[in-house]
Residue frames relative to the residue before (quaternion, step in Angstrom):
aa qw qx qy qz dx dy dz
M 1.0000 0.0000 0.0000 0.0000 0.00 0.00 0.00
E 0.4832 -0.6731 0.4854 0.2790 3.53 -0.91 0.97
K 0.5140 -0.6428 0.4757 0.3104 3.55 -1.06 0.81
S 0.5626 -0.6148 0.4438 0.3294 3.54 -1.05 0.83
K 0.0686 0.7878 -0.6080 0.0709 3.57 -0.88 0.96
A 0.3618 -0.7488 0.5192 0.1970 3.52 -0.52 1.23
L 0.2409 -0.7312 0.6218 0.1438 3.53 -1.14 0.78
A 0.6167 -0.5600 0.3981 0.3843 3.56 -1.14 0.59
P 0.5013 -0.6326 0.4854 0.3361 3.57 -1.05 0.67
I 0.4648 -0.5845 0.5611 0.3571 3.53 -1.31 0.27
E 0.0221 0.7972 -0.6009 0.0547 3.57 -0.72 1.07
L 0.0499 0.7939 -0.6002 0.0830 3.54 -0.70 1.14
N 0.1402 -0.7718 0.6163 0.0694 3.54 -1.12 0.75
K 0.0105 0.7876 -0.6145 0.0444 3.54 -0.96 0.94
S 0.2568 -0.7250 0.6174 0.1647 3.50 -1.25 0.60
Y 0.1232 -0.8003 0.5857 0.0366 3.56 -0.92 0.95
D 0.3878 -0.6997 0.5554 0.2270 3.52 -1.09 0.82
A 0.5309 0.5607 -0.4280 0.4696 3.54 0.63 1.26
P 0.5478 -0.6208 0.4354 0.3534 3.60 -1.06 0.65
I 0.6649 -0.5349 0.3520 0.3846 3.55 -1.18 0.65
E 0.6247 0.5565 -0.3505 0.4210 3.62 0.99 -0.75
E 0.6562 0.5058 -0.3093 0.4668 3.59 1.04 -0.76
V 0.6654 0.4802 -0.3051 0.4833 3.58 0.95 -0.84
W 0.6112 0.5436 -0.3479 0.4582 3.59 1.05 -0.75
K 0.6499 0.5095 -0.3219 0.4631 3.61 0.89 -0.87
A 0.6642 0.5165 -0.3030 0.4474 3.60 1.07 -0.73
V 0.7650 0.3497 -0.2025 0.5015 3.62 1.06 -0.64
A 0.7898 0.3316 -0.1520 0.4931 3.61 1.15 -0.44
T 0.6479 0.3992 -0.3715 0.5319 3.58 1.11 0.74
S 0.6201 -0.5524 0.4018 0.3857 3.55 -1.17 0.55
E 0.6672 0.5040 -0.2957 0.4620 3.58 0.89 -0.96
G 0.6576 0.5197 -0.3090 0.4494 3.57 0.94 -0.91
L 0.6757 0.4884 -0.2969 0.4656 3.59 0.82 -0.97
A 0.6496 0.5142 -0.3177 0.4612 3.60 1.01 -0.78
G 0.6301 0.5853 -0.3229 0.3951 3.58 1.13 -0.65
W 0.8203 0.1527 -0.0743 0.5461 3.60 1.12 -0.50
F 0.7449 0.3954 -0.2125 0.4936 3.61 1.17 -0.45
M 0.7261 -0.3497 0.2844 0.5193 3.62 0.08 -1.27
P 0.5627 -0.5438 0.4789 0.3979 3.58 -1.20 0.46
N 0.0520 0.8102 -0.5716 0.1189 3.58 -1.00 0.83
D 0.2810 -0.7151 0.5956 0.2342 3.53 -1.35 0.03
F 0.0868 0.8436 -0.5144 0.1275 3.55 1.06 0.95
Q 0.0524 -0.7403 0.6690 0.0407 3.52 -1.19 0.77
P 0.3781 -0.7568 0.4819 0.2283 3.63 -0.70 1.01
V 0.4223 0.6603 -0.4937 0.3767 3.55 0.56 1.25
E 0.4726 -0.6825 0.4749 0.2923 3.58 -0.71 1.07
G 0.7929 0.2777 -0.2317 0.4904 3.57 -0.89 0.98
S 0.5547 0.6213 -0.4057 0.3765 3.60 1.20 -0.26
R 0.3581 -0.7120 0.5711 0.1965 3.51 -1.20 0.73
F 0.0783 0.7748 -0.6249 0.0560 3.54 -1.13 0.74
D 0.3404 -0.7256 0.5585 0.2138 3.55 -1.31 0.19
L 0.2534 -0.6910 0.6522 0.1815 3.51 -1.25 0.67
N 0.3258 -0.7274 0.5685 0.2040 3.57 -0.90 0.91
S 0.1451 -0.8380 0.5254 0.0233 3.54 -0.20 1.36
G 0.5757 -0.6321 0.3734 0.3599 3.57 1.08 0.71
Q 0.8539 0.0226 0.0210 0.5195 3.55 -0.71 -1.13
F 0.6839 0.4731 -0.2882 0.4747 3.61 1.17 -0.45
G 0.5370 -0.6596 0.3898 0.3530 3.59 1.26 0.04
M 0.7216 -0.4223 0.3326 0.4362 3.51 -1.29 -0.43
S 0.1796 -0.7750 0.6002 0.0833 3.57 -0.92 0.98
P 0.3396 -0.7576 0.5191 0.2031 3.60 -0.61 1.10
C 0.0572 -0.7875 0.6135 -0.0178 3.53 -1.07 0.89
I 0.1204 -0.7561 0.6362 0.0950 3.55 -1.31 0.40
V 0.4243 -0.6823 0.5335 0.2642 3.58 -0.90 0.97
K 0.2264 -0.8070 0.5381 0.0888 3.58 -0.62 1.20
A 0.7989 -0.0617 0.0855 0.5921 3.59 0.92 -0.90
L 0.0285 -0.7866 0.6155 -0.0410 3.53 -1.06 0.86
N 0.1272 0.7678 -0.6157 0.1232 3.57 -0.73 1.12
P 0.1545 -0.8373 0.5174 0.0855 3.61 0.34 1.26
P 0.6926 -0.2902 -0.6579 -0.0579 1.59 -1.89 1.65
K 0.4790 0.7321 -0.3768 0.3044 3.58 1.11 0.62
H 0.8381 0.0609 0.0145 0.5419 3.62 0.94 -0.74
L 0.0631 0.7394 -0.6691 0.0416 3.49 -1.15 0.87
S 0.0888 0.7643 -0.6385 0.0182 3.56 -1.02 0.77
F 0.0279 0.7894 -0.6129 0.0210 3.52 -1.14 0.71
S 0.4829 -0.6119 0.5288 0.3358 3.51 -1.22 0.55
W 0.1211 -0.7718 0.6224 0.0468 3.54 -1.18 0.67
G 0.8106 0.0197 -0.0622 0.5819 3.55 -0.49 1.16
K 0.7514 -0.4221 0.2739 0.4269 3.55 -1.20 -0.45
D 0.8042 0.3330 -0.1452 0.4704 3.62 1.11 -0.49
W 0.7410 0.4887 -0.2346 0.3963 3.57 0.97 -0.77
V 0.1351 -0.7250 0.6633 0.1270 3.50 -1.39 0.37
L 0.1601 -0.7719 0.6127 0.0561 3.53 -0.93 1.02
S 0.0249 -0.8047 0.5929 -0.0196 3.59 -0.85 1.00
F 0.1267 -0.7422 0.6549 0.0643 3.50 -1.16 0.83
D 0.0222 -0.7757 0.6307 -0.0075 3.57 -0.81 1.06
L 0.1121 -0.8206 0.5604 -0.0003 3.55 -0.73 1.14
K 0.0413 -0.7523 0.6569 0.0289 3.53 -1.22 0.72
G 0.2138 -0.7850 0.5708 0.1107 3.55 -0.80 1.02
L 0.0890 0.7833 -0.6111 0.0708 3.55 -1.10 0.75
N 0.8542 -0.1171 0.0451 0.5046 3.57 -0.68 1.15
G 0.7607 -0.4041 0.2109 0.4620 3.59 0.82 0.98
K 0.6510 0.4491 -0.3146 0.5249 3.57 1.31 0.03
T 0.2310 -0.7750 0.5725 0.1354 3.57 -1.26 0.34
E 0.2379 -0.7197 0.6375 0.1378 3.52 -1.06 0.91
L 0.0832 -0.7912 0.6053 0.0262 3.56 -0.83 1.01
A 0.0986 -0.7515 0.6501 0.0545 3.55 -1.02 0.91
L 0.1208 -0.7861 0.6053 0.0341 3.55 -0.69 1.15
T 0.0198 -0.7750 0.6316 0.0048 3.57 -0.98 0.87
H 0.0644 -0.7600 0.6467 0.0024 3.56 -0.85 1.08
S 0.0312 0.8367 -0.5389 0.0921 3.57 -0.17 1.34
G 0.5659 0.6148 -0.4459 0.3210 3.54 -1.36 0.04
W 0.4319 0.7104 -0.4481 0.3287 3.56 1.29 0.27
D 0.0309 0.7885 -0.6108 0.0654 3.56 -1.00 0.87
S 0.4670 -0.7278 0.4301 0.2593 3.57 -0.64 1.15
S 0.6940 0.4753 -0.2863 0.4587 3.61 1.15 -0.44
K 0.6533 0.5457 -0.3078 0.4250 3.60 1.26 -0.16
L 0.2838 -0.6998 0.6284 0.1864 3.49 -1.41 0.41
T 0.5032 -0.6132 0.5056 0.3393 3.55 -1.19 0.53
E 0.7113 -0.4124 0.3417 0.4552 3.56 -1.33 0.02
F 0.7140 0.4327 -0.2331 0.4987 3.57 1.19 -0.55
N 0.5331 -0.6863 0.3544 0.3452 3.56 1.32 0.53
A 0.4549 0.6332 -0.4858 0.3951 3.57 1.06 0.73
P 0.4844 -0.6774 0.4619 0.3052 3.62 -0.90 0.85
H 0.6063 -0.6045 0.3931 0.3354 3.54 -0.99 0.92
P 0.6643 0.5163 -0.3566 0.4061 3.68 0.72 -0.87
A 0.6747 0.4824 -0.3042 0.4686 3.62 0.92 -0.82
V 0.6619 0.4944 -0.3104 0.4703 3.58 0.95 -0.85
R 0.6202 0.5514 -0.3456 0.4381 3.59 1.00 -0.80
E 0.6406 0.5291 -0.3188 0.4562 3.58 0.96 -0.88
N 0.6732 0.4825 -0.2871 0.4812 3.59 0.92 -0.91
M 0.6728 0.5049 -0.2998 0.4500 3.57 0.93 -0.88
A 0.5986 0.5547 -0.3752 0.4395 3.62 1.02 -0.66
R 0.6645 0.4658 -0.2990 0.5020 3.60 0.97 -0.83
G 0.6434 0.5473 -0.3149 0.4328 3.55 0.98 -0.87
W 0.6547 0.5108 -0.3159 0.4590 3.58 0.96 -0.84
A 0.6067 0.5431 -0.3663 0.4503 3.60 0.97 -0.72
N 0.6742 0.4764 -0.2889 0.4848 3.61 0.96 -0.84
L 0.6586 0.5168 -0.3154 0.4469 3.58 0.94 -0.86
L 0.6599 0.4984 -0.3278 0.4569 3.60 0.97 -0.72
E 0.5907 0.5174 -0.3676 0.4984 3.60 1.23 -0.34
K 0.6181 0.5166 -0.3384 0.4864 3.60 1.08 -0.69
L 0.6167 0.5285 -0.3370 0.4762 3.56 1.07 -0.73
R 0.6110 0.5454 -0.3490 0.4554 3.60 1.01 -0.77
D 0.6603 0.4993 -0.3055 0.4705 3.57 0.86 -0.96
Y 0.6550 0.5335 -0.3041 0.4403 3.58 0.99 -0.88
V 0.7748 0.3625 -0.2041 0.4762 3.63 0.79 -0.94
E 0.7257 0.4094 -0.2503 0.4931 3.60 1.11 -0.54
G 0.5547 0.6388 -0.3787 0.3752 3.58 1.25 -0.42
């Protein structure tokens, strides 16, 4: 068995021409997340369990780890990952920092895909999703 080796988290920063409250609603409500990310039954309560509907990959279990409206949300995603959204508002605009961590070169996802390959795909996917988020909050 290959020795466990952490991979760098996916970290992306975007600026949105929308107030922090609007971006917070998009990342920290069930309706908001469904509007640009995935269908879900998210509840903004620390410790609550919810599922992301990952389409062809089925339902992905998640748990809300930390919630500090309207600045920070983090939740576990599947068996290994943690997703965090950090927001800063300034003059009607919002800076968003997304971190997708929990990558390990020796691990497989629930769907038996190696973390390094999935991480590469997800890094590209997040760039596209954050553009969808832009359309959602600025549209």
